[in-house]
C-alpha positions as CSV (number, residue, x, y, z in Angstrom):
1,M,38.3,45.6,114.1
2,R,38.3,43.7,117.3
3,K,40.2,46.5,119.0
4,R,37.9,49.0,117.9
5,I,34.9,47.1,119.1
6,T,36.4,46.7,122.4
7,I,37.0,50.5,122.8
8,I,33.4,51.3,121.8
9,L,32.2,48.6,124.5
10,K,34.4,50.2,127.0
11,R,32.9,53.7,126.3
12,I,29.4,52.2,126.5
13,I,30.2,50.6,129.8
14,R,31.7,53.7,131.0
15,A,28.6,55.9,130.0
16,L,26.3,53.6,131.7
17,C,28.1,53.3,134.9
18,A,28.7,57.1,135.2
19,T,25.0,57.6,134.4
20,N,24.1,54.9,137.3
21,N,26.3,56.8,139.8
22,L,24.6,60.0,139.3
23,K,21.3,58.5,139.6
24,R,22.2,56.9,142.8
25,L,23.5,60.4,144.2
26,G,20.6,62.1,142.9
27,Y,22.0,64.2,140.2
28,P,20.9,65.0,136.7
29,G,22.6,62.7,134.0
30,N,24.8,65.4,132.6
31,T,26.4,66.6,136.0
32,K,30.2,66.4,136.3
33,L,31.0,65.6,139.8
34,L,34.6,66.0,141.1
35,I,36.5,65.2,144.4
36,I,39.5,67.3,144.7
37,H,41.4,64.9,147.3
38,A,44.5,65.6,149.0
39,D,46.6,62.6,150.0
40,D,49.2,62.3,152.9
41,I,47.8,64.6,155.4
42,G,50.0,64.1,158.5
43,L,53.1,63.3,156.7
44,S,54.8,66.5,157.8
45,S,54.0,69.9,159.3
46,S,54.5,71.3,155.8
47,E,51.9,68.9,154.2
48,N,49.6,69.9,156.8
49,A,49.9,73.5,156.7
50,A,49.4,73.6,152.7
51,T,46.5,71.0,152.9
52,F,44.6,73.0,155.6
53,D,45.0,76.4,153.8
54,A,43.7,74.5,150.6
55,F,40.8,73.4,152.5
56,K,39.9,76.9,154.0
57,K,40.2,78.3,150.3
58,G,37.4,76.0,149.2
59,M,38.4,74.0,146.1
60,V,40.3,71.3,147.7
61,N,37.3,69.6,149.4
62,S,38.6,66.2,150.6
63,G,41.5,64.6,152.1
64,S,42.9,61.5,153.9
65,V,45.2,61.0,156.8
66,M,48.2,59.0,157.4
67,V,47.8,58.3,161.0
68,N,51.3,56.8,161.7
69,C,53.2,59.5,160.7
70,A,55.0,62.4,163.1
71,A,52.6,65.1,162.3
72,F,49.2,63.4,162.5
73,H,48.6,65.0,166.0
74,E,48.2,68.4,164.3
75,V,45.2,67.0,162.4
76,A,43.2,66.8,165.8
77,D,43.6,70.4,166.5
78,F,42.7,71.4,163.0
79,I,39.4,69.6,162.9
80,A,38.4,70.7,166.4
81,D,35.8,73.4,165.2
82,K,35.3,72.0,161.8
83,P,32.7,69.0,162.3
84,G,32.1,68.9,158.6
85,I,35.5,68.3,157.0
86,D,35.8,65.5,154.7
87,L,38.6,63.3,156.1
88,G,39.3,59.5,155.4
89,V,42.2,57.4,156.5
90,H,45.0,56.9,154.1
91,L,45.7,53.2,154.9
92,T,49.4,52.8,154.8
93,L,51.8,49.9,154.7
94,T,54.8,51.5,153.0
95,S,57.3,53.8,154.2
96,E,59.1,55.0,151.0
97,W,61.4,57.9,151.8
98,E,65.1,57.1,152.3
99,S,65.7,59.7,155.1
100,Y,62.0,59.8,156.9
101,K,60.4,56.5,158.0
102,W,57.6,55.7,160.1
103,R,56.4,52.5,162.0
104,P,53.1,50.6,162.3
105,V,50.4,51.9,164.6
106,S,50.2,48.5,166.2
107,P,52.8,46.9,168.4
108,S,55.8,45.8,166.1
109,M,55.8,42.3,167.9
110,E,52.2,41.9,166.8
111,V,52.8,42.6,163.0
112,P,56.3,41.1,162.1
113,G,55.0,40.5,158.4
114,I,54.9,44.0,157.5
115,I,57.9,45.7,158.9
116,D,61.8,45.7,158.3
117,Q,64.7,44.9,160.6
118,N,64.6,48.3,162.2
119,G,60.8,48.1,162.9
120,F,59.7,50.5,160.0
121,L,57.0,49.7,157.4
122,L,58.5,48.2,154.2
123,E,59.9,50.6,151.4
124,S,57.6,49.3,148.5
125,N,54.5,47.4,147.4
126,A,56.9,44.8,145.8
127,M,58.5,44.1,149.3
128,I,55.2,43.6,151.0
129,K,54.1,41.1,148.3
130,E,57.5,39.1,149.0
131,K,56.8,39.0,152.7
132,V,53.1,39.2,152.6
133,S,51.2,38.7,155.9
134,Y,47.5,39.1,155.5
135,G,46.6,38.9,159.3
136,N,49.3,41.4,159.9
137,I,48.0,43.6,157.3
138,E,44.5,43.4,158.4
139,K,45.5,44.0,162.1
140,E,47.4,47.2,160.9
141,F,44.7,48.6,158.6
142,R,42.0,48.3,161.6
143,A,44.5,50.1,164.2
144,Q,44.9,52.8,161.9
145,I,41.1,53.1,161.5
146,I,40.6,52.9,165.3
147,K,43.4,55.6,165.8
148,A,41.7,58.1,163.6
149,I,38.3,57.6,165.3
150,T,39.7,57.8,168.6
151,S,41.5,61.1,167.7
152,G,38.2,62.6,166.8
153,I,38.0,62.2,163.1
154,D,34.5,61.5,161.7
155,I,36.0,59.1,158.8
156,T,34.3,59.6,155.7
157,H,36.0,57.2,153.5
158,L,39.1,54.7,153.1
159,D,41.9,54.7,150.6
160,S,45.4,53.5,150.1
161,H,48.9,54.9,150.2
162,M,50.8,54.3,147.0
163,F,47.8,52.0,145.8
164,T,48.8,49.1,147.8
165,V,45.5,47.6,148.2
166,F,45.3,47.2,144.3
167,S,48.5,45.1,144.3
168,D,47.1,42.1,145.8
169,K,43.5,40.6,145.5
170,K,43.4,39.4,149.0
171,I,44.5,42.6,150.5
172,L,41.9,44.2,148.0
173,E,39.2,42.0,149.9
174,I,40.5,43.1,153.5
175,Y,40.3,46.7,152.3
176,R,36.8,46.2,150.8
177,S,35.6,44.2,153.9
178,L,36.8,47.1,156.6
179,G,34.8,49.5,154.2
180,R,31.7,47.5,154.8
181,E,32.3,46.8,158.6
182,Y,32.8,50.5,159.2
183,K,29.9,51.5,156.9
184,L,32.4,53.4,154.8
185,P,32.9,53.9,150.9
186,V,36.3,52.9,149.8
187,L,38.0,54.4,146.8
188,L,37.7,51.7,143.9
189,T,38.0,52.3,140.2
190,K,37.2,50.4,137.0
191,E,40.5,49.0,137.1
192,V,39.6,46.6,139.6
193,P,38.3,43.3,138.1
194,V,34.5,43.4,137.3
195,K,34.0,40.1,138.8
196,T,35.2,41.3,142.2
197,L,32.6,44.3,142.5
198,V,29.7,42.4,144.0
199,Q,28.5,44.8,146.7
200,K,25.6,46.9,145.7
201,S,26.8,49.5,148.5
202,E,30.1,50.1,146.8
203,V,30.8,53.1,145.0
204,I,33.1,53.0,141.8
205,V,34.7,56.1,140.8
206,D,34.2,56.6,137.1
207,Q,37.5,58.3,136.3
208,L,40.5,58.6,138.8
209,Y,43.3,61.3,137.9
210,Y,46.6,61.7,139.3
211,A,49.8,63.3,138.0
212,E,52.7,61.2,137.0
213,P,56.3,61.8,136.8
214,K,55.8,62.6,133.0
215,H,53.1,65.2,134.0
216,Y,55.4,67.0,136.3
217,R,58.2,67.2,133.7
218,N,55.9,68.6,131.1
219,G,54.2,71.1,133.6
220,L,51.6,70.0,136.2
221,K,49.6,73.1,135.5
222,G,49.1,72.1,131.9
223,Y,48.0,68.6,132.9
224,Y,45.5,69.8,135.8
225,S,44.0,72.3,133.3
226,S,43.5,69.6,130.8
227,V,41.8,67.2,133.1
228,L,39.4,69.9,134.3
229,Q,38.7,71.1,130.6
230,S,37.8,67.4,129.4
231,L,36.2,66.2,132.5
232,R,33.0,63.9,131.7
233,P,29.6,63.6,133.6
234,G,30.0,61.1,136.2
235,L,32.0,60.5,139.6
236,N,35.4,61.9,139.0
237,C,38.5,62.3,141.5
238,I,41.6,63.9,141.2
239,L,44.3,63.0,143.8
240,I,46.9,65.6,144.6
241,H,49.6,65.9,147.3
242,M,50.2,69.4,148.7
243,A,53.1,70.9,150.8
244,F,55.1,73.9,150.9
245,D,58.6,73.7,149.2
246,N,60.5,74.5,152.5
247,H,63.3,73.0,154.5
248,E,61.1,70.3,156.2
249,M,59.9,68.9,153.0
250,K,63.2,69.1,151.2
251,Q,64.7,67.2,154.2
252,I,62.0,64.5,153.5
253,T,61.8,63.9,149.9
254,G,65.6,64.7,149.3
255,N,66.7,65.0,145.7
256,Q,63.8,62.8,144.5
257,S,61.8,64.8,142.0
258,G,58.7,62.4,141.8
259,Y,56.1,63.6,144.3
260,G,58.9,65.7,146.0
261,S,58.9,68.9,147.7
262,A,58.7,71.1,144.5
263,W,56.0,68.9,143.0
264,R,53.8,69.5,146.1
265,Q,54.4,72.9,146.1
266,E,53.0,73.1,142.4
267,D,50.0,71.3,143.5
268,Y,49.3,73.8,146.1
269,D,49.7,76.7,143.9
270,Y,47.4,75.3,141.3
271,F,44.6,74.2,143.4
272,T,44.5,77.4,145.4
273,G,44.9,79.6,142.3
274,E,42.7,81.5,139.9
275,E,43.0,79.1,136.9
276,C,41.6,76.2,138.8
277,S,38.7,78.2,140.2
278,R,38.0,79.7,136.6
279,L,38.0,76.3,135.1
280,L,35.7,74.8,137.6
281,K,33.1,77.3,136.7
282,E,33.6,77.6,133.0
283,N,33.0,73.6,132.7
284,N,30.1,73.5,135.3
285,I,32.0,71.1,137.5
286,H,30.3,70.4,140.8
287,L,32.5,69.4,143.7
288,I,31.2,66.4,145.7
289,T,32.6,64.9,148.9
290,W,33.3,61.5,150.2
291,R,30.9,62.6,153.2
292,E,27.9,63.2,150.9
293,I,28.6,59.8,149.0
294,R,28.9,58.2,152.4
295,D,25.7,59.6,154.0
296,K,23.6,59.1,150.7
297,L,24.8,55.7,149.8
298,I,26.4,53.8,152.6
299,R,24.5,54.9,155.7
């Protein structure tokens, strides 16, 4: 009985929060808002080419950039004649692939608490927690934001590679503080403890969706179609990772299937394909960007 009451209360709270987001953004209470968000821009030329092409085709309407990766320089060329494009910074503290590593933007000697013996960012969130250095983390986050700005990106939001900011409450507060400082929305969900959500300017996504290995094994197309068909009113976001399944991405991701080269090709295929377009229309889903959220609610 207690479990059932808890479920009902959660549903009520979810519905109230969704209504509040819609009201703040100026939409009717039954509107299904959706951000289709491409992570990992800048990771590689393959990642960039697939994501940029998806932007041009219109359904993928937002993304975030890893400024410390090798192909970041390509982003400046792409945005040169696209002033309204929706790009955030994918704040990055981990370098997870075995054969492809990246370093911090900050000089290594200034952030020893977030790098390994070879000067690369640490491999996992667990390693960051073991070696945690909050001052180094804040310094590196700020350096990544500044690099994006000086490269010509009109940053619309902040989010976090591998959800690192949610692994530690102090890192989470650094993340939120930078959002307030730069007047940017940061990706937050209802998984964040309620007691931390004290800023009226912050925007909490009502529902965040992202495919997991089990969805890949069962078929990403089925998972994404199910998400679109069951989408509820409120502010929703789907996180995807797009690249072409070519030699470059196979070299980077190796034999790993989770978020690997073939996975990213499937993400590209679905979110530039006819089924996605049809389901968006049939389910009356309205695409919204972080830029609109930023300009309406934060600035």
